[in-house]
C-alpha positions as CSV (number, residue, x, y, z in Angstrom):
1,X,0.0,-0.1,0.0
2,X,2.8,2.6,1.0
3,X,4.5,1.8,-2.4
4,X,1.1,2.7,-4.4
5,X,0.9,5.9,-2.1
6,X,4.5,7.0,-3.0
7,X,4.3,6.0,-6.5
8,X,4.0,8.5,-9.4
9,X,0.7,10.3,-9.2
10,X,-2.2,10.6,-12.0
11,X,-2.1,14.4,-12.7
12,X,0.9,14.6,-14.9
13,X,3.1,16.3,-12.0
14,X,5.9,15.6,-10.0
15,X,3.7,14.7,-7.2
16,X,3.2,11.2,-5.6
17,X,-0.2,9.6,-5.8
18,X,-1.0,10.5,-2.1
19,X,-0.6,14.2,-2.8
20,X,-2.7,13.8,-6.2
21,X,-5.6,11.9,-4.2
22,X,-5.5,14.3,-1.5
23,X,-6.0,17.7,-3.7
24,X,-8.7,15.9,-5.8
25,X,-10.6,14.5,-2.3
26,X,-10.2,18.2,-0.8
27,X,-11.4,19.9,-4.0
28,X,-14.5,17.6,-4.1
29,X,-15.0,18.1,-0.3
30,X,-15.0,22.1,-1.2
31,X,-17.6,21.4,-4.0
32,X,-19.8,19.6,-1.5
33,X,-19.5,22.5,1.0
34,X,-20.5,25.1,-1.6
35,X,-23.7,22.7,-2.7
36,X,-24.3,22.7,1.0
37,X,-24.2,26.2,1.4
38,X,-26.6,26.7,-1.5
39,X,-29.0,24.3,-0.2
40,X,-29.0,26.4,3.1
41,X,-29.7,29.4,1.1
42,X,-32.7,27.6,-0.6
43,X,-33.6,26.3,3.0
44,X,-33.2,22.8,2.3
45,X,-31.7,22.3,5.7
46,X,-32.0,18.6,6.0
47,X,-30.2,18.0,2.7
48,X,-27.8,20.9,3.7
49,X,-26.9,19.2,7.0
50,X,-26.3,15.6,5.2
51,X,-24.1,17.2,2.7
52,X,-22.1,19.2,4.9
53,X,-21.5,16.6,7.5
54,X,-20.4,14.4,4.6
55,X,-18.0,17.1,3.5
56,X,-16.7,17.6,6.8
57,X,-16.1,13.7,7.4
58,X,-14.1,13.5,3.9
59,X,-12.3,16.6,4.7
60,X,-11.3,15.2,8.2
61,X,-10.3,11.8,7.0
62,X,-8.1,13.7,4.3
63,X,-6.2,16.0,6.7
64,X,-6.0,13.1,9.5
65,X,-4.7,10.4,7.1
66,X,-2.7,12.4,4.7
67,X,-2.0,15.8,5.6
68,X,-0.9,15.3,9.2
69,X,1.5,12.7,8.4
70,X,3.0,14.5,5.6
71,X,3.4,17.7,7.5
72,X,5.0,15.5,10.5
73,X,7.4,13.6,8.2
74,X,8.2,16.2,5.6
75,X,7.9,19.5,7.2
76,X,8.4,19.6,11.1
77,X,12.0,18.4,10.8
78,X,13.0,21.4,8.9
79,X,11.4,23.8,11.6
80,X,12.9,26.4,12.5
81,X,15.9,26.2,10.5
82,X,14.2,26.0,7.0
83,X,11.1,28.3,7.9
84,X,13.0,31.1,5.5
85,X,12.2,28.7,2.4
86,X,8.7,29.5,0.9
87,X,7.5,26.1,0.6
88,X,8.4,25.3,4.3
89,X,6.9,28.7,5.6
90,X,3.7,28.1,3.6
91,X,3.2,24.7,4.5
92,X,3.5,25.7,8.1
93,X,1.1,28.5,7.9
94,X,-1.4,26.3,5.9
95,X,-1.0,23.6,8.3
96,X,-1.7,26.1,11.4
97,X,-4.6,27.7,9.8
98,X,-5.9,24.5,8.3
99,X,-6.0,22.9,11.7
100,X,-8.0,25.7,13.1
101,X,-10.3,25.4,10.0
102,X,-11.0,21.6,10.7
103,X,-11.5,22.0,14.3
104,X,-13.9,24.8,13.8
105,X,-15.6,22.8,11.0
106,X,-15.9,19.7,13.1
107,X,-17.3,21.8,15.9
108,X,-19.9,23.6,13.8
109,X,-21.1,19.9,12.5
110,X,-21.3,18.5,15.8
111,X,-23.1,21.7,17.1
112,X,-25.6,21.6,14.0
113,X,-26.4,18.0,15.1
114,X,-26.7,18.8,18.9
115,X,-23.7,16.7,19.7
116,X,-21.9,19.0,22.2
117,X,-22.7,20.0,25.7
118,X,-25.6,22.7,26.0
119,X,-23.0,24.9,27.6
120,X,-20.8,25.0,24.3
121,X,-24.0,25.6,22.1
122,X,-23.8,29.0,20.7
123,X,-26.8,31.1,19.9
124,X,-26.0,32.8,16.7
125,X,-25.4,29.9,14.3
126,X,-24.7,31.4,11.1
127,X,-21.8,33.6,11.6
128,X,-19.9,30.6,12.9
129,X,-20.9,28.4,9.9
130,X,-20.0,31.3,7.7
131,X,-16.7,31.7,9.1
132,X,-16.1,27.9,8.9
133,X,-16.9,28.0,5.3
134,X,-14.9,31.0,4.5
135,X,-11.5,29.5,6.4
136,X,-12.4,26.3,4.6
137,X,-12.2,27.9,1.2
138,X,-9.1,30.1,2.1
139,X,-7.4,26.7,3.2
140,X,-8.7,25.1,-0.2
141,X,-7.0,27.8,-2.2
142,X,-3.9,27.9,-0.3
143,X,-3.4,24.2,-0.3
144,X,-4.0,24.1,-4.2
145,X,-1.7,27.0,-4.5
146,X,0.9,24.9,-2.2
147,X,0.3,21.8,-4.3
148,X,1.0,23.7,-7.4
149,X,4.3,25.4,-6.0
150,X,5.9,22.2,-4.7
151,X,4.8,19.8,-7.6
152,X,4.5,22.0,-10.7
153,X,6.4,25.3,-10.3
154,X,9.5,24.7,-8.2
155,X,12.4,22.7,-9.7
156,X,13.6,19.5,-8.1
């Protein structure tokens, strides 16, 4: 399985398979989040909740299964000595804000399904959901830029 994940990817870049799979799954979850947002605007709340929860689960699995291990193996050993390198600095910023984005998104989904203690249930729900969506989209854009920088633009 590891040989497969580290084999040449399918997007015709220098990226390994795990990076290609990761970027595709993250883009799929971004599309799902956008569909869920549009459903909420149209007051189709039940379908919105299902799609939003599915997108959150998919995103969280990719982060836990691919991004965190990749960050731990490839980036953390270079901190702080290589933080002056663009890719290391970008990856570190992306990981920091991405972690916050994932935690907020998971919390919002748990809150929406009343799976958090009453004391943690906020009253004004929409600002939290909107903030989570915007953060997620910013992380999708920065992650895509990082993928392009590491596997397409920069020479190796």
